[in-house]
C-alpha positions as CSV (number, residue, x, y, z in Angstrom):
1,M,-25.8,60.3,11.6
2,K,-22.5,61.6,10.2
3,E,-20.6,64.5,11.8
4,T,-20.8,67.1,9.0
5,R,-18.2,69.9,8.8
6,I,-18.4,73.1,6.8
7,V,-15.2,74.8,5.7
8,K,-15.0,78.3,4.1
9,V,-12.8,78.3,1.0
10,N,-11.7,81.4,-1.0
11,P,-13.5,81.0,-4.4
12,D,-10.7,82.8,-6.2
13,S,-7.6,81.3,-4.5
14,P,-8.6,78.2,-2.5
15,D,-6.3,77.0,0.3
16,I,-4.7,73.9,-1.2
17,H,-4.4,72.3,2.3
18,E,-8.2,72.5,2.8
19,I,-8.8,71.0,-0.7
20,R,-6.4,68.2,0.0
21,R,-8.2,67.4,3.2
22,A,-11.4,67.2,1.3
23,A,-9.7,65.1,-1.4
24,S,-8.6,62.7,1.4
25,I,-12.2,62.3,2.4
26,I,-13.1,61.4,-1.2
27,K,-10.2,58.9,-1.4
28,N,-11.4,57.3,1.8
29,G,-14.9,56.7,0.4
30,G,-16.6,59.8,1.9
31,L,-18.9,62.5,0.5
32,V,-18.0,66.1,0.0
33,A,-20.2,68.9,-1.2
34,F,-18.5,71.5,-3.3
35,P,-19.3,74.6,-5.4
36,T,-19.4,74.6,-9.2
37,E,-20.4,77.5,-11.5
38,T,-23.9,76.0,-11.7
39,V,-25.0,74.6,-8.4
40,Y,-23.3,72.8,-5.4
41,G,-22.4,69.2,-6.2
42,L,-22.3,66.2,-3.9
43,G,-19.1,64.4,-4.8
44,A,-17.8,60.9,-4.4
45,D,-15.3,58.7,-6.2
46,G,-17.2,58.0,-9.4
47,L,-15.3,54.9,-10.3
48,R,-16.2,53.0,-7.1
49,T,-19.6,51.4,-6.7
50,D,-19.5,51.5,-2.9
51,T,-18.9,55.2,-2.7
52,V,-21.4,56.1,-5.4
53,D,-24.0,54.1,-3.4
54,K,-23.5,56.5,-0.6
55,I,-24.6,59.4,-2.8
56,F,-27.9,57.8,-3.4
57,L,-28.4,57.0,0.2
58,A,-27.5,60.5,1.4
59,K,-29.9,62.2,-1.1
60,G,-32.7,59.6,-1.0
61,R,-32.2,59.4,-4.7
62,P,-33.6,56.4,-6.7
63,Q,-30.7,54.2,-8.0
64,D,-32.0,54.1,-11.5
65,N,-31.4,57.9,-11.8
66,P,-28.0,58.4,-13.5
67,L,-25.3,60.6,-12.3
68,I,-22.8,62.9,-14.1
69,L,-19.0,62.4,-13.9
70,H,-17.0,65.5,-13.3
71,V,-13.5,65.7,-14.8
72,A,-10.6,68.1,-14.3
73,S,-9.3,68.0,-17.9
74,P,-10.8,67.2,-21.3
75,D,-8.2,64.4,-21.5
76,D,-10.2,62.6,-18.9
77,I,-13.2,62.0,-21.2
78,S,-11.5,59.0,-22.8
79,R,-11.1,57.4,-19.4
80,V,-14.8,56.8,-19.2
81,A,-16.3,57.3,-22.7
82,T,-15.8,55.7,-26.1
83,E,-16.9,56.1,-29.7
84,M,-16.5,59.9,-29.5
85,P,-17.7,61.8,-32.5
86,P,-15.4,64.5,-34.0
87,V,-17.8,67.2,-32.7
88,V,-16.7,66.5,-29.1
89,D,-13.4,68.4,-29.7
90,K,-15.3,71.4,-31.0
91,L,-17.8,71.5,-28.1
92,V,-15.0,71.1,-25.5
93,Q,-13.0,73.9,-27.1
94,L,-16.0,76.2,-27.1
95,F,-17.8,75.4,-23.9
96,W,-15.4,73.7,-21.4
97,P,-14.8,74.3,-18.7
98,G,-18.4,75.2,-18.4
99,P,-22.0,74.2,-18.0
100,L,-22.3,71.6,-20.7
101,T,-22.6,67.8,-20.0
102,L,-21.8,65.5,-22.9
103,V,-23.6,62.1,-23.0
104,L,-21.4,59.5,-24.7
105,P,-21.2,55.7,-24.8
106,K,-19.5,54.5,-21.5
107,R,-16.6,52.2,-21.1
108,P,-17.3,48.9,-19.4
109,H,-15.4,49.7,-16.2
110,V,-17.7,52.7,-15.3
111,P,-20.0,51.3,-12.6
112,D,-23.6,50.7,-13.7
113,V,-24.8,52.5,-10.6
114,V,-23.3,55.7,-12.0
115,S,-25.1,55.4,-15.3
116,G,-28.3,54.1,-13.9
117,G,-27.9,50.9,-15.9
118,L,-27.6,52.9,-19.2
119,P,-24.9,52.2,-21.8
120,T,-24.1,55.9,-21.8
121,I,-22.4,58.3,-19.3
122,G,-22.7,62.1,-18.8
123,V,-19.3,63.9,-18.5
124,R,-18.6,67.5,-17.7
125,M,-15.7,69.8,-16.7
126,P,-16.9,72.5,-14.3
127,D,-15.8,76.1,-14.5
128,N,-14.9,76.5,-10.9
129,I,-11.3,76.4,-9.4
130,I,-12.5,74.8,-6.2
131,A,-14.2,72.0,-8.1
132,L,-11.3,71.5,-10.5
133,T,-8.7,71.4,-7.8
134,L,-10.8,69.0,-5.7
135,I,-11.2,66.6,-8.7
136,A,-7.5,66.8,-9.5
137,E,-6.3,66.2,-5.9
138,S,-8.8,63.3,-5.5
139,G,-7.0,61.5,-8.3
140,T,-10.3,60.2,-9.8
141,L,-13.4,61.4,-11.5
142,L,-16.2,62.7,-9.2
143,A,-19.8,61.5,-9.5
144,A,-21.7,64.6,-8.4
145,P,-25.4,65.3,-8.6
146,S,-26.7,68.4,-6.9
147,A,-26.1,68.5,-3.2
148,N,-29.7,68.5,-2.0
149,L,-32.3,65.9,-0.9
150,S,-33.8,64.3,-3.9
151,G,-36.6,66.3,-5.4
152,R,-35.7,69.6,-3.7
153,P,-34.5,72.8,-5.4
154,S,-30.8,72.6,-6.2
155,P,-28.4,74.4,-3.7
156,T,-26.7,77.6,-4.9
157,Q,-25.0,78.4,-1.6
158,A,-23.5,76.3,1.2
159,S,-26.4,77.1,3.6
160,H,-28.8,75.3,1.2
161,V,-26.6,72.3,1.3
162,A,-26.5,72.4,5.1
163,D,-30.3,72.7,5.3
164,D,-30.7,69.4,3.3
165,M,-27.6,67.4,3.9
166,W,-26.4,68.1,7.5
167,G,-25.6,64.8,9.2
168,R,-25.8,62.9,5.9
169,I,-22.4,63.9,4.4
170,D,-18.8,64.4,5.6
171,L,-17.9,67.9,4.5
172,I,-19.3,71.0,2.8
173,L,-16.7,73.3,1.0
174,D,-18.3,76.8,1.2
175,G,-17.1,78.7,-1.8
176,G,-19.8,81.3,-1.7
177,P,-22.9,81.5,-4.0
178,T,-22.7,79.9,-7.4
179,R,-22.4,82.1,-10.5
180,L,-25.0,80.6,-12.9
181,G,-27.6,79.1,-10.6
182,V,-29.1,76.4,-12.9
183,E,-27.7,73.0,-13.7
184,S,-25.7,72.2,-16.8
185,T,-27.1,71.7,-20.2
186,V,-27.1,68.0,-21.0
187,L,-26.4,67.1,-24.6
188,D,-26.8,63.5,-25.9
189,L,-24.2,62.9,-28.6
190,T,-25.3,59.3,-29.1
191,E,-28.4,60.7,-31.0
192,D,-28.3,61.9,-34.6
193,P,-28.9,64.8,-34.6
194,P,-27.7,65.5,-31.0
195,M,-30.5,65.9,-28.4
196,I,-30.7,68.4,-25.6
197,L,-31.9,66.3,-22.6
198,R,-31.9,69.1,-20.1
199,P,-31.6,72.9,-20.9
200,G,-29.1,75.0,-19.1
201,S,-26.8,78.0,-19.5
202,V,-25.4,76.7,-22.8
203,T,-28.5,77.6,-24.8
204,R,-30.1,75.7,-27.6
205,E,-29.3,78.7,-29.9
206,E,-25.6,78.4,-29.1
207,L,-25.6,74.7,-29.7
208,R,-27.5,75.1,-33.0
209,D,-24.9,77.6,-34.1
210,V,-22.2,74.9,-33.7
211,L,-24.1,71.7,-34.6
212,G,-26.8,72.9,-36.9
213,N,-29.8,70.7,-36.2
214,V,-30.3,69.9,-32.5
215,N,-33.4,68.2,-31.1
216,L,-35.0,68.8,-27.7
217,S,-36.2,66.4,-25.1
218,V,-37.5,68.2,-22.0
219,G,-40.2,65.9,-20.7
220,K,-42.4,64.8,-23.6
221,S,-42.2,61.0,-23.9
222,Q,-42.5,61.2,-27.7
223,D,-39.3,63.3,-27.8
224,R,-37.2,60.9,-25.6
225,P,-34.0,59.5,-27.1
226,S,-34.6,56.6,-29.6
227,S,-33.1,54.2,-27.0
228,G,-36.1,54.9,-24.8
229,Q,-33.7,55.4,-21.9
230,V,-34.0,58.3,-19.6
231,P,-30.9,60.5,-19.1
232,P,-29.4,62.1,-16.0
233,G,-31.7,64.3,-14.0
234,M,-34.8,63.7,-16.1
235,K,-36.5,60.7,-14.6
236,Y,-38.1,62.1,-11.5
237,H,-39.6,65.3,-10.3
238,H,-37.2,68.0,-9.2
239,Y,-37.2,71.5,-7.6
240,S,-40.2,70.7,-5.5
241,L,-41.2,72.9,-2.5
242,D,-43.3,72.3,0.5
243,I,-45.6,75.0,-0.9
244,P,-47.9,74.5,-4.0
245,L,-46.5,76.7,-6.8
246,F,-48.7,78.0,-9.7
247,L,-46.9,79.2,-12.8
248,V,-48.8,81.9,-14.7
249,E,-47.9,82.1,-18.4
250,G,-48.9,84.6,-21.1
251,Q,-48.5,88.2,-22.1
252,A,-46.9,90.4,-19.4
253,Q,-50.0,92.5,-18.6
254,D,-52.3,89.5,-18.7
255,V,-50.0,87.6,-16.3
256,I,-50.0,90.6,-13.9
257,K,-53.8,90.8,-13.9
258,R,-54.3,87.1,-13.4
259,I,-51.8,86.9,-10.5
260,Q,-53.5,89.8,-8.9
261,E,-56.9,88.0,-9.2
262,E,-55.5,84.6,-8.0
263,A,-53.8,86.3,-5.1
264,G,-56.9,88.1,-4.0
265,K,-58.9,84.9,-4.2
266,Y,-56.5,83.1,-1.9
267,R,-56.2,85.9,0.6
268,R,-60.0,86.1,0.9
269,S,-59.9,82.4,2.0
270,A,-57.3,83.4,4.7
271,K,-54.3,82.0,2.7
272,K,-50.9,83.6,3.0
273,V,-49.8,84.3,-0.6
274,G,-46.3,84.6,-2.1
275,V,-45.4,85.9,-5.5
276,I,-42.3,85.4,-7.6
277,S,-42.0,88.3,-10.1
278,S,-39.8,90.1,-12.4
279,L,-38.2,93.3,-11.3
280,E,-40.4,95.3,-13.7
281,S,-43.7,94.1,-12.2
282,K,-42.8,93.6,-8.5
283,E,-44.7,96.7,-7.3
284,Q,-47.9,95.6,-9.1
285,Y,-48.3,92.8,-6.5
286,L,-47.5,94.6,-3.2
287,D,-51.2,95.3,-2.4
288,Y,-52.3,91.8,-3.4
289,A,-49.8,89.4,-1.8
290,D,-48.1,88.9,1.6
291,V,-44.6,88.3,0.3
292,V,-43.3,89.5,-3.1
293,K,-39.8,88.6,-4.3
294,S,-38.2,89.6,-7.6
295,V,-35.8,87.2,-9.3
296,G,-34.4,90.0,-11.5
297,S,-35.2,91.9,-14.7
298,R,-36.9,90.3,-17.7
299,H,-34.0,91.8,-19.7
300,D,-31.4,90.0,-17.6
301,M,-32.1,86.3,-17.7
302,T,-28.6,85.5,-16.4
303,Q,-29.6,87.2,-13.1
304,V,-33.0,85.5,-13.1
305,A,-31.3,82.1,-13.4
306,A,-28.7,82.8,-10.8
307,D,-31.4,83.8,-8.2
308,L,-34.1,81.4,-9.0
309,Y,-33.4,78.5,-6.6
310,R,-32.4,81.0,-3.8
311,I,-35.8,82.7,-4.1
312,L,-37.7,79.4,-4.3
313,R,-36.0,78.1,-1.1
314,G,-36.5,81.4,0.6
315,F,-40.3,81.2,0.3
316,E,-40.3,78.2,2.6
317,T,-39.1,80.4,5.5
318,Y,-41.9,82.9,4.9
319,K,-44.6,80.3,5.7
320,V,-46.8,81.2,2.7
321,N,-49.6,78.8,1.8
322,V,-49.5,79.3,-1.9
323,L,-47.0,80.6,-4.4
324,L,-47.7,82.3,-7.7
325,A,-44.9,82.8,-10.2
326,E,-44.6,84.8,-13.4
327,G,-43.6,83.1,-16.6
328,F,-40.7,84.4,-18.7
329,S,-39.7,84.4,-22.3
330,E,-38.2,81.1,-23.5
331,A,-35.6,82.8,-25.6
332,G,-32.0,81.9,-24.8
333,L,-31.5,81.2,-21.1
334,G,-35.2,81.7,-20.5
335,F,-35.8,78.2,-21.9
336,A,-33.9,76.7,-19.0
337,V,-35.6,79.0,-16.4
338,M,-39.0,78.0,-17.7
339,N,-38.1,74.4,-17.7
340,R,-37.2,74.6,-13.9
341,L,-40.3,76.7,-13.1
342,R,-42.6,74.2,-14.9
343,E,-41.0,71.3,-13.1
344,A,-41.5,73.1,-9.8
345,A,-45.1,73.8,-10.6
346,R,-45.7,70.1,-11.3
347,G,-48.5,70.7,-13.8
348,R,-50.1,73.7,-12.0
349,I,-49.9,76.0,-15.0
350,I,-52.3,78.9,-15.4
351,H,-52.6,80.4,-18.9
352,A,-53.5,84.1,-18.6
């Protein structure tokens, strides 16, 4: 077991000495968890097979599940990717630094363990000064999946990382809660038209405004890329809890009524029930469930996305036996939120 340390870092003006100590760990083959604007990442030197192997071991992540390389500058793309279409410059100008991962053909020197054996590589420039400074001071590109045990909800604060990774990694840089709360949008530019492999805070509507036609691949085998290969973060179940989660979809009033009915049924069988609701309907469940938590207003999906994983993880401490969650509109950022909720439900969908 490793001796894990946690160091608080000012998210607006990080202490360069602390960042350099973290970068030294990276240079010496270690693992450092660090904040980004999306979730906390688990970073290692992404150009060394031996260090990337440690990520998979620490997370319990299957080695055929590709990783994303994090860069400190758009100029770093050409270090690891080739055959870049002209639209890359436009996307970088509009969305970087930010929550958009670009999938491009990889250069031969990028270790196959990073790409999961695929001929492509995902590249992103995070919008977080701690992350960018760490990458720059490390003198390399960081392979960095979310800093949690494989299959668990992604960490949006340092305590989540500690819960999962204590004794498995060298250092946690605590830069406070992340701003966006869901992972980056993954866009495959090797497809024509480009394909969204994972929805995130850069929405399909925003990408269509720039690119015109954009396809979606969010779990349906018939919509996978033409190569048949599975992209970063899409091959295995994610966001799983120790509690069965049922996602209830439909019109708002129908959803409320169905959750009340389901909660009553479980409580009559001596089950402790939790409900994840919108702010608008929270009070509708107080007489029906043991624990009710709001993820925010239906009219503020930015807040819902930011709080989703924190609320999901929190329910494990409440010792509920079953969890019922409201569905949300799939417009804009709601598409990414519903993608995560459906994944967490693992097929347990109730249509109200």
